[in-house]
N, C-alpha and C positions, 0 to 999 in steps of 0.2 A: 780723193781721196782716189778717182783714178790711178795720178800720177803714181800716189805713193807703191797701191799695189801693183803697180806694172814692175816697180823696183827691185818689192820683196819677190815677187815671184823671178827676178833677172835672179837674187840674192838664192833661192830654190832650186837654182838650173844649174847656178855656181858651185853649190853644196852637194852635185851630183844624183839631185833629184830624176828620177827616169822622167823620159818624156810622156803624157801622157794623162800621167796620175793625178793632177791639178792640172787644169786647162785654163786660162787666162784670156777674156772676152772683153774688150772694151769696144762700145756702138754705143746705138739710141737705148736705154734700157728698156722701150716698152717692145720696140720693137724685137731683142733677144728673151725677154720673159714672154712675149707671144709665141713665139717660136717653141722653147723648153716644153713650156706647159702645155703646148700641141703634142709632143711625143708621147707615145704608146710605151716606152721604155724612162720616161721621168718617174722616180724615186723618190726624189723628195727635195725642201728649199730650205737653205737656213736664209730669213732674210735680216736684214736691217735697214729701217727708212721709214716712212709714214704708217703710220695705223692704217691712215684709208687704202693707203695704194696694197695692206698684207691683205685687209678685208678684201680688198679685191683678188687677191688672192686665193683665198678663201674658197670665195663661188667660185671661181673658176674652175677651182682644182673640184669643186664638188661638182658642180656642172659637168665635169670630164669623166667621171668615174666610170663609165660604161666602154673608156677608149683608154684605160692604163693596164697594166698587166698586174698591178698590184696594188695595195694602198699605202700612197707617197706619206712621208713622213714634214709634217709640217713645225717650222721653228721662226719664232720672229720675235725681235727685240725693238718695238716702235717708238712709240711718242712719251714724253712723261713733262708733268707741270710738278716738277720737285722743288721741293718747302724747303725754307730751314725755319724751326717755331724756338724759339730763347725761353726758358722759366726766367723769374725775376732774378736768379741766385746765381743767374749765367755772368762770365765775363764779358762786359762791351769789347773791349777790345778784340778778346778771341771771337765774339760774334759779326764785329765789323772786317777783320782778314775774311774769315767763314764767306763774306757775301760780295766783299770785290771779288776772290778769286772763285769762288763757286759760279757767281753768273756772270763774267766776264774774262774770264779768261777762253782762251779761243772764242774771244766775242759773242761767247753766248752759244755758240754754233755746236752744241753735244749736248746728245741727249740726256746727260746727267746734269746739267746745269740745273745754277740755282734758280728760280724764279719767281719764286715767291718766296716772301717771310713774315714772320711774325713779332711782332717785339713787344716786351709788358712796358706800362707808359714809363715806370721806374727808371727802366735805360733809357727808352729814347732820350732824355732832356740828356743825358751825357754821349751818346752814341752818336745821335743825329750829326751833331756841328764835325768832329771827324770822320765821319764816313764821308761824309759830304765830300770837305777838302780832301781826302786820299781817292776818292772817283774823280776827281778834277782834275787830279794829277795824274792820272795815269796814261802814259806814251802810245800815242796810236800812230802806225806806220809801216813802213814795211816789216816783213815777218821775219826777214833776212838780216835784221836788226834786230839784236836780240835784247835792245835795251828797250822797244818798242812792246808796250804787254797785251795791246791789242791790237787789228789792223781791219781789213775790209770785210762786210761779209761776203759770201758763195757770188751773187751775183745778184741783176737786177733786179728778178722777181721778188727773193727774201730783201732785198732791200724795202721795196716798196711795202710788203704783204709789213717790216717792223716798223715802217716809218707811220702804216695807217695804225698800227697800236699809239704809238707816241700820237699823233695826230688827235686820236677821240680822248686818250685823257689831257692832254693840250684843253679841249673843247670842255672838259664834262665839269661840272659840280662838284662833283664827290671827290674830285683827282687834280691833284699838283703833281708839275716836273720839278724834285729839287734841283735836280741835278742835271745834265746834259741835254740830250732832247732834242741836239742839230744834226743835222743828216746833208752830206753832201754826196751826188753821184755825179760831179766833175769828171773826176780822171775815179776811176774805181768806186766802191761800194763802202761808203765809210759813215758809219754811225756812233754819236758818241756813248759811252756808257752813259745809260740812262736809267733813275732810282724815282718810282712813280711812288706817293704816297697817297694810299688812299682810306676812304671814311666806309667803304664800301667793302667789305670782304667778299664779296660775289661778283663784285667791277667783270668785266669783259678782261682785266689784264691780271687779276687772280687766278681766273679758271683757265684760258684759254692757253695753248701751248706757242708760245712766241717763237722760239729758237733765234734768239739772238740777242744784244748786250743788253736789257732790259730787265731790270727786276721792280716789283712790285710790294712793298710793305703795308703792312695793316697793325698798327698801335692799339694794345686791346689792353683792359685794365685790369693790374698785377693778380686780383682775386677771381679772372676768370680763367685759370687754369684751365681747370679740367673741361669748363664748355670750349676752350679754344681746340683745343684737341679733337674734340668731336669735328667742328668745324675744318678742322686741316685732314681729318677723315675724307669726308664727305664732299670738300668742296669741288674736287675735279675726277675725272673717271680713271684716271692715270694710277700707277701703283709703283715708279720706278728706283726713285729716290727721294731720300731724306733724312734731316738730322732734326738733333735734337739738342741743345745746349743746356746745359744744367748743372750745379755743383750738387745740389738734392739730390742722393740715392731714390727717395723716393718717387722725387717727380719723373727721374728717368725712366723705373720700372713703370709706371701709367702710361707715360709716353708710348715705349714698347710694347704694351698691352694694349693700347686703344689703337695706334697706328701699327698693328701687325699687318695688316690689309691692304697698307698706305704705301712701302716702299718694299721691294723686294730687296734694295740694298741699301740697310739702314746706318749711319752713323750715330755716332755717341759724342759729343764735343769736337764736330769736325765738321770739315764742309761736305757739301753729299755732291761731289766730282772726284776723281781721280782712284778710282776703285784699281789695285794692284795685282799684275796678271799674275795666276798662278799662285793669289793668298785670297784675293779676294773674287769667287765668282760671281759675274755682272748678270742680272737681270731683270725682269719685275712684270708682274701682271696687270688683272685686271685690262684695261684697252694699251696696256704699254707693253704685251706680248704673252709667250706661252712660257716666261720665267723658267725658262731649260737651260738658265748658270752657264753662262760660255765660259772658258776656262777650266773648266771642274771637268770630273769624269761624269759625272749628269749628263753634260751635253752629248758627249762623248758616246753614252750609252745608243744615245735615240738615235746614232746612226748606227748600230750593230744588226745584225738578225740572229736571236737565238740559236740555235738547234740543240734539238737533244739528245741522245743515241744512246740506243739498248742492247748489251748486248749478253743471252744467253748461250752459257757453257754447254750448262745440259738440257737438252730440248724435251717437254712434256712428253709422252707418249701415250696415252691416259686423261681424256677430258674429265674424270669426274675428282670432285674432289676430298678432301679427308671428310668435311661435317657430313659429306653427303651418306655415310656411314655403307662403302662398300657398296652402294647399290652400282 
């Protein structure tokens, strides 16, 4: 992230952006944050990162209000436990591709990555084999080789965290790893794309944000569509992205209603990732942030301070009003 931002900054400079309009500061995140939040002229923060860190920003800013020159604007896009829920009328091949792309692109280390899926029993018999086969075939290696679909996760801490969830699933009586699950940090931090099949829809891997190439699948009875939508809504504190797959428009309408608070970016018959900049403003609520929709006018308006000006060309010279009866 730092390197890509550095090159974006260089592009701005080459394009003629005046010095000081945007400043790029690379360094220790905690030290930079502590310095900025302590300044009297701190006016706002637009944060992308973990819910835990964003919550700490709110606490620090709230406790520092006596030192600021005004009320800072606070915007954040944080975590997610993004879902795919398939209706019995959905096409298994489309759901398969959504799971593979949605869960494993960028090693699942993107805030919108699919991390839990709900599949009807009638579809699972058709979906399981091709899904396992395709996931196992994903090429892994150097990201500079574009034939690789996945690469290493970002660092040792992420590797250890993700591996911990895989190990927990491997030891569980209610879950099994049906593909992947191998982890290797001998050179880089590589984790195979992993699918966990669970009998418990409230298991840890169905509820926690993992932020890695791991998705957990729960298979439900076809007759439980309405109940499964309620389950999807209450399972996670997050509400960033989600996707529903169905050919039945009534099922789609029901999902749109029941899950209206469960995803700030909601996808119909598509994976829950890849919002197009300038077309699909991005953001979610609940524990996923302030939902100020980056990439839209809604977000830009958060950073302006409106000023109303009135000018009178014929000023009154008498304090009385007509309704006072000429008093």
